C-alpha positions as CSV (number, residue, x, y, z in Angstrom):
1,M,38.6,4.9,-10.3
2,A,38.0,8.1,-12.4
3,E,36.3,5.9,-15.0
4,C,34.1,4.3,-12.4
5,L,33.0,7.6,-11.0
6,L,32.2,9.1,-14.4
7,T,30.3,6.0,-15.4
8,L,28.3,5.9,-12.2
9,S,27.6,9.6,-12.2
10,I,26.2,9.4,-15.8
11,I,24.1,6.3,-15.0
12,Y,22.6,8.0,-11.9
13,L,22.0,11.2,-13.9
14,L,19.9,9.2,-16.4
15,L,18.2,6.9,-13.9
16,T,17.2,9.8,-11.6
17,Q,15.6,11.7,-14.5
18,Y,13.9,8.5,-15.8
19,G,12.7,7.4,-12.4
20,K,11.2,10.7,-11.2
21,T,9.1,11.5,-14.3
22,R,6.0,9.7,-15.5
23,W,7.1,9.2,-19.1
24,M,4.6,6.8,-20.5
25,F,6.6,4.6,-22.8
26,K,4.3,1.8,-23.9
27,Y,6.8,-1.0,-23.3
28,S,8.7,0.4,-20.4
29,F,6.2,1.3,-17.7
30,I,7.2,-1.7,-15.6
31,T,10.9,-0.7,-15.9
32,Q,9.9,2.9,-15.0
33,F,8.2,1.5,-11.8
34,I,11.3,-0.5,-10.7
35,V,13.7,2.3,-11.4
36,G,11.6,5.1,-9.9
37,W,10.7,3.0,-6.9
38,L,14.3,2.1,-6.0
39,I,15.7,5.5,-6.8
40,I,13.1,7.6,-5.0
41,E,12.6,5.5,-1.9
42,L,16.3,4.8,-1.4
43,A,17.5,8.2,-2.5
44,W,19.6,8.7,0.7
45,L,21.5,5.5,0.0
46,H,22.3,6.4,-3.6
47,G,23.5,9.8,-2.4
48,L,25.9,8.2,0.1
49,L,27.1,5.8,-2.7
50,S,27.8,8.8,-5.0
51,L,29.6,10.6,-2.2
52,A,31.8,7.5,-1.5
53,F,32.8,7.3,-5.1
54,I,33.8,11.0,-5.1
55,V,35.9,10.5,-2.0
56,M,37.7,7.4,-3.5
57,A,38.3,9.2,-6.8
58,L,39.7,12.3,-5.2
59,G,41.8,10.2,-3.0
60,D,43.7,8.8,-6.0
61,F,46.7,11.1,-5.9
62,S,48.2,9.7,-9.0
63,G,46.6,12.5,-10.9
64,W,43.1,13.9,-11.4
65,S,42.0,13.6,-15.0
66,F,39.4,15.6,-16.8
67,G,37.1,12.6,-16.5
68,T,37.5,12.8,-12.7
69,L,36.5,16.4,-12.5
70,V,33.5,15.8,-14.8
71,G,32.5,12.8,-12.7
72,V,32.8,14.8,-9.5
73,G,30.7,17.6,-11.0
74,I,27.9,15.3,-12.2
75,S,28.0,13.4,-8.9
76,I,27.6,16.6,-6.8
77,F,24.6,17.5,-9.0
78,N,23.2,14.0,-8.5
79,I,23.7,14.2,-4.7
80,Q,21.7,17.4,-4.6
81,R,18.8,15.7,-6.5
82,F,19.0,12.7,-4.2
83,W,18.8,15.0,-1.2
84,Q,15.7,16.7,-2.7
85,L,14.0,13.3,-3.2
86,H,14.9,12.3,0.3
87,Q,13.4,15.6,1.7
88,Q,10.2,15.1,-0.5
89,G,9.8,11.8,1.2
90,K,9.9,13.4,4.6
91,D,7.6,16.2,3.4
92,S,4.9,13.5,2.9
93,A,4.1,13.9,6.6
94,S,2.7,17.5,6.3
95,L,0.8,16.6,3.1
96,I,-0.9,13.6,4.6
97,E,-1.6,15.4,7.8
98,S,-3.2,18.3,6.0
99,E,-5.6,15.8,4.2
100,L,-6.4,14.1,7.5
101,T,-7.3,17.4,9.2
102,R,-9.2,18.6,6.1
103,E,-11.5,15.5,6.3
104,L,-11.5,14.7,10.0
105,G,-11.1,18.1,11.5
106,D,-8.1,20.1,13.0
107,D,-8.7,18.4,16.4
108,Y,-9.0,14.8,15.1
109,R,-6.2,13.6,17.3
110,D,-8.1,14.8,20.3
111,A,-11.0,12.6,19.2
112,I,-8.8,9.5,19.7
113,V,-9.6,8.0,23.1
114,D,-6.8,8.5,25.6
115,A,-5.9,4.8,25.9
116,R,-5.3,4.7,22.1
117,K,-3.7,8.1,21.9
118,K,-0.7,6.8,23.9
119,T,0.1,4.5,21.0
120,L,0.7,7.3,18.5
121,G,4.3,8.4,17.7
122,L,6.0,5.2,18.7
123,S,8.1,5.0,15.5
124,A,11.9,4.6,16.0
125,E,13.8,7.7,15.0
126,N,15.3,7.5,11.5
127,Q,13.7,4.1,11.0
128,W,14.5,4.5,7.3
129,L,18.2,4.0,8.0
130,K,17.4,0.3,8.2
131,P,15.0,-0.1,5.2
132,F,14.8,-3.9,5.3
133,S,14.8,-4.6,9.1
134,F,11.4,-6.0,10.0
135,K,12.1,-8.1,13.0
136,S,10.3,-7.1,16.2
137,A,10.7,-8.6,19.6
138,Q,7.2,-7.3,20.5
139,I,5.4,-9.4,17.9
140,E,4.2,-13.0,18.2
141,S,3.2,-14.8,14.9
142,I,0.9,-17.7,14.4
143,G,1.4,-18.9,10.8
144,S,-0.3,-21.0,8.2
145,L,-3.8,-21.2,9.7
146,Q,-6.4,-22.7,7.3
147,Y,-9.5,-20.6,6.7
148,G,-10.9,-22.3,3.6
149,P,-10.8,-25.5,1.5
150,Y,-8.1,-24.5,-1.0
151,E,-4.4,-24.8,-0.7
152,R,-3.9,-21.0,-0.8
153,N,-6.6,-20.5,1.9
154,T,-4.1,-19.8,4.7
155,L,-3.5,-16.8,6.9
156,D,-1.0,-15.6,9.5
157,V,-2.0,-13.9,12.7
158,F,0.4,-11.3,14.2
159,K,-0.3,-10.2,17.8
160,P,1.5,-8.3,20.6
161,I,3.6,-10.5,22.9
162,K,1.8,-9.0,25.9
163,D,-1.8,-10.0,26.5
164,S,-4.6,-7.5,27.0
165,D,-7.6,-7.5,29.2
166,T,-9.7,-6.0,26.5
167,P,-10.2,-7.2,22.9
168,R,-7.8,-5.6,20.4
169,P,-8.7,-4.0,17.0
170,V,-8.0,-6.1,13.9
171,M,-6.5,-5.2,10.6
172,L,-6.9,-7.6,7.6
173,Q,-4.1,-7.2,5.1
174,I,-4.6,-8.4,1.5
175,H,-1.4,-8.8,-0.5
176,G,-0.8,-7.4,-4.0
177,G,0.9,-9.0,-7.0
178,G,-1.3,-8.4,-10.0
179,W,-3.7,-11.2,-8.9
180,V,-1.2,-13.7,-10.1
181,L,1.5,-13.8,-7.4
182,G,2.3,-12.7,-3.9
183,Q,2.5,-13.9,-0.3
184,G,0.6,-12.3,2.6
185,D,3.3,-12.5,5.2
186,K,5.9,-10.8,2.8
187,Q,3.9,-7.6,2.3
188,G,2.8,-4.7,4.5
189,L,5.5,-5.4,7.0
190,P,6.1,-1.7,8.1
191,L,2.4,-1.3,8.7
192,R,2.2,-4.7,10.4
193,N,5.0,-3.8,12.8
194,K,3.5,-0.4,13.5
195,L,0.0,-1.6,14.3
196,V,1.0,-4.7,16.3
197,E,3.4,-2.7,18.4
198,A,0.6,-0.3,19.0
199,G,-1.7,-3.1,20.2
200,W,-3.5,-4.3,17.1
201,I,-4.0,-7.8,15.7
202,F,-2.7,-8.0,12.2
203,V,-3.9,-10.8,9.9
204,S,-2.2,-11.4,6.5
205,I,-4.0,-13.7,4.1
206,N,-3.3,-15.6,1.0
207,Y,-5.9,-16.2,-1.7
208,R,-6.2,-18.2,-4.9
209,L,-4.3,-16.7,-7.8
210,S,-4.8,-16.3,-11.5
211,P,-4.6,-17.6,-14.2
212,K,-5.5,-20.9,-12.5
213,D,-8.4,-19.3,-10.7
214,R,-10.4,-16.4,-12.1
215,F,-12.4,-13.6,-10.5
216,P,-14.3,-13.6,-8.3
217,A,-12.2,-16.4,-6.7
218,H,-9.8,-13.9,-5.2
219,L,-12.6,-11.8,-3.6
220,V,-14.5,-14.9,-2.4
221,D,-11.4,-16.0,-0.5
222,C,-10.9,-12.6,1.0
223,K,-14.5,-12.7,2.3
224,Q,-14.1,-16.2,3.6
225,A,-11.0,-15.2,5.4
226,L,-12.9,-12.3,6.9
227,V,-15.6,-14.6,8.1
228,W,-12.9,-16.8,9.7
229,I,-11.5,-13.8,11.5
230,K,-14.9,-12.8,12.8
231,E,-15.4,-16.3,14.1
232,N,-12.0,-17.1,15.5
233,I,-10.0,-13.9,16.2
234,A,-11.3,-13.6,19.8
235,N,-9.1,-16.7,20.5
236,Y,-6.1,-14.6,19.6
237,G,-7.2,-11.5,21.6
238,G,-8.9,-9.7,18.7
239,D,-12.3,-7.9,18.6
240,P,-14.4,-9.6,16.0
241,N,-16.7,-6.5,15.9
242,F,-14.0,-4.2,14.7
243,I,-12.0,-5.2,11.6
244,M,-10.5,-2.9,9.1
245,T,-8.9,-4.0,5.8
246,T,-5.9,-2.8,3.8
247,G,-3.7,-3.7,0.9
248,G,-1.7,-2.4,-2.0
249,S,-2.0,-2.8,-5.7
250,A,-4.2,-5.8,-6.4
251,G,-4.6,-5.9,-2.6
252,G,-5.8,-2.3,-2.7
253,H,-8.4,-3.4,-5.4
254,L,-9.5,-6.4,-3.3
255,C,-9.7,-4.6,0.1
256,S,-11.8,-1.9,-1.6
257,L,-14.2,-4.5,-2.9
258,V,-14.3,-6.2,0.5
259,A,-15.4,-2.9,2.0
260,L,-17.8,-2.0,-0.7
261,T,-19.5,-5.3,-1.4
262,A,-20.2,-6.4,2.1
263,N,-23.3,-8.7,2.2
264,R,-23.9,-8.0,-1.5
265,E,-24.2,-10.5,-4.4
266,Q,-23.9,-13.3,-1.8
267,A,-24.6,-16.1,-4.2
268,L,-21.7,-15.0,-6.4
269,L,-19.3,-13.5,-3.8
270,Q,-20.1,-15.6,-0.7
271,P,-20.9,-19.1,-2.1
272,G,-21.5,-21.5,0.7
273,F,-21.5,-18.8,3.4
274,E,-24.2,-16.5,2.0
275,D,-25.7,-15.9,5.5
276,K,-22.4,-14.7,7.0
277,D,-21.7,-11.1,7.8
278,T,-18.9,-9.6,5.7
279,T,-18.9,-6.0,6.8
280,V,-15.7,-4.2,7.8
281,Q,-15.3,-1.0,9.8
282,G,-12.9,0.8,7.5
283,A,-10.6,0.4,4.5
284,I,-7.1,1.7,3.6
285,P,-6.4,0.9,0.0
286,M,-3.0,1.9,-1.5
287,Y,-2.2,2.3,-5.2
288,G,-5.0,0.1,-6.2
289,V,-6.8,-0.5,-9.6
290,Y,-10.3,0.8,-9.1
291,D,-11.9,0.5,-12.6
292,F,-11.4,-2.7,-14.7
293,T,-13.5,-1.2,-17.5
294,D,-11.5,2.1,-17.8
295,R,-14.7,3.9,-18.5
296,H,-13.0,7.3,-18.6
297,L,-10.1,6.2,-20.8
298,H,-7.5,6.9,-18.2
299,R,-5.2,4.3,-19.6
300,T,-5.8,4.6,-23.4
301,E,-2.9,2.9,-25.1
302,F,-1.7,1.4,-21.7
303,S,-5.0,-0.5,-21.2
304,I,-4.9,-3.5,-18.9
305,E,-8.1,-4.9,-20.4
306,G,-6.2,-7.5,-22.5
307,F,-4.2,-8.7,-19.4
308,L,-7.4,-8.9,-17.3
309,E,-9.3,-10.7,-20.0
310,K,-6.5,-13.2,-20.6
311,T,-5.4,-13.8,-17.0
312,V,-7.8,-12.5,-14.3
313,M,-11.4,-12.4,-15.6
314,P,-13.3,-15.6,-16.8
315,E,-15.0,-13.8,-19.7
316,S,-14.3,-10.7,-21.8
317,L,-15.7,-7.3,-21.0
318,S,-18.1,-7.5,-24.0
319,A,-19.3,-11.0,-23.0
320,N,-20.0,-10.2,-19.4
321,P,-20.0,-6.5,-18.6
322,A,-21.9,-7.1,-15.3
323,L,-19.1,-9.1,-13.8
324,W,-16.5,-6.5,-14.8
325,E,-18.7,-3.9,-13.1
326,I,-18.7,-6.0,-9.9
327,A,-14.9,-6.3,-10.2
328,S,-14.6,-2.5,-10.4
329,P,-14.6,-0.8,-7.0
330,V,-15.6,2.5,-8.6
331,A,-18.9,0.9,-9.7
332,Q,-19.6,-0.5,-6.2
333,V,-19.6,2.7,-4.2
334,H,-22.7,3.3,-2.1
335,A,-23.9,5.5,0.8
336,E,-23.5,2.9,3.5
337,R,-19.8,2.3,2.9
338,P,-17.3,2.3,5.8
339,P,-14.6,5.1,6.2
340,F,-11.8,5.1,3.6
341,L,-8.2,6.4,3.5
342,V,-6.9,6.1,0.0
343,L,-3.2,6.7,-0.8
344,H,-1.7,6.8,-4.2
345,G,1.6,7.9,-5.8
346,E,1.5,10.7,-8.4
347,L,4.1,8.9,-10.6
348,D,2.6,5.4,-10.4
349,T,3.0,3.7,-13.8
350,L,1.3,0.5,-12.8
351,S,-1.9,1.8,-11.2
352,F,-2.7,5.2,-12.6
353,V,-3.4,8.0,-10.2
354,E,-6.3,9.2,-12.5
355,D,-8.2,6.1,-11.5
356,A,-7.7,6.9,-7.8
357,R,-8.8,10.5,-8.2
358,Y,-12.1,9.4,-9.9
359,F,-12.6,6.6,-7.3
360,V,-12.2,9.1,-4.5
361,R,-14.6,11.6,-6.1
362,N,-17.2,8.9,-6.2
363,L,-16.6,7.8,-2.6
364,K,-17.0,11.4,-1.4
365,S,-20.0,12.3,-3.5
366,S,-22.0,9.2,-2.7
367,S,-21.7,9.1,1.0
368,E,-21.3,11.3,4.1
369,Q,-18.9,8.7,5.5
370,T,-15.2,9.7,5.9
371,C,-13.0,9.6,2.9
372,V,-9.4,10.9,3.1
373,Y,-7.3,11.0,0.0
374,A,-3.6,11.5,0.1
375,E,-1.9,11.9,-3.3
376,L,1.9,11.6,-2.8
377,P,4.0,13.7,-5.1
378,V,7.1,12.2,-6.8
379,T,6.0,8.7,-5.6
380,Q,5.8,5.4,-7.4
381,H,4.0,2.2,-6.8
382,A,4.7,0.1,-3.7
383,F,6.1,2.9,-1.6
384,D,5.2,1.1,1.7
385,M,7.1,-2.2,1.0
386,F,10.2,-1.2,3.0
387,Y,11.2,1.6,5.3
388,S,11.9,4.9,3.6
389,P,11.1,8.4,4.8
390,R,7.9,8.4,2.8
391,C,6.9,4.9,4.0
392,V,7.5,5.8,7.7
393,E,5.3,8.9,7.3
394,A,2.6,7.1,5.4
395,V,2.5,4.2,7.9
396,D,2.2,6.7,10.8
397,A,-0.7,8.4,9.0
398,M,-2.4,5.1,8.4
399,H,-2.0,4.3,12.1
400,R,-3.6,7.7,13.1
401,F,-6.5,7.1,10.7
402,A,-7.0,3.6,12.0
403,E,-6.9,4.8,15.6
404,H,-9.4,7.6,14.9
405,T,-11.8,5.1,13.2
406,Y,-11.4,2.7,16.1
407,S,-12.1,5.5,18.6
408,Q,-15.3,6.3,16.9
409,Y,-16.3,2.7,17.2
410,L,-15.4,2.7,20.9
411,K,-17.5,5.8,21.5
412,G,-20.4,4.1,19.8
């Protein structure tokens, strides 16, 4: 048991240091994401595991070796670090709230209409203790609805069990997966449960994937799904005149483009439905890629241009720079854009935080519309995939922003 404790304590010591620092090793940034993500977001669980090993090692009365004492010492140090990580996740609440009040005003909650204000703060206490528990008796799902001609053109509608006399606000969720993989109904589950239990309609879509299908196929499908929602969501209790969009990673990229390219470049981005309205009333992108061209050299030796050229884009940057500009949300910012809430992790090794900062600066400088930016310290990619202290606080904040945006719509 002493050997197990010593081994585990050393492994945790190394993984914690590796995971909570953005060390940019050229061939390990994916490993850094996985380690950092699972260590940081499940810190409390790793702390309990370390404590359990200490108890088992000290309970071995056959004799405490030097290795046992060393293992106990390192494990106690690790538990302190896990506790700090856990608390930093909880502290996300005050950080995001300060950004919301900075942009929306100290009284932004009072601006939420009374009927919607009642839905705030419905999260179960200590929800993070069940990180992978997503079942909800309050949600009805209608799956695999076809919105377009391709096999991947399907969507799932999630609605409250109880009917409403008034139309419900709608959230369109676009999954991530590097434009090459992913399933809509497997992502955004904490946000889905939060919003549907608060009376929203939540629509998760699938879209064509690369390398079989190249940009703008992904965006065309997202827009076609949006048109389907506008034309059909009333049948499921939704309000076709109020639709927000969200997504993480590639989904953050695509939901930003949906919001910024509404009714633009119709021949390219809305083929066959050029005359359809593709506006949305708000966007909540998370840890997205916002500049395909890396015009400010944020990625330098970690450039994704080769991957995009080989897998996602139909032509190279040099051959078709105009298309790469259309694929870059930072280049599509304009004054008439809808409100944005952008969330990004400081330690993200897949989608660099520098891109998010520049994107947000452009959003704010080009329009008087709302733009809230929350940069989460000691946070990796995909922090919203399962319940953790940070995920719970981020989802609550996204809900408040969505309700505030919806209330502005209700007030005209």
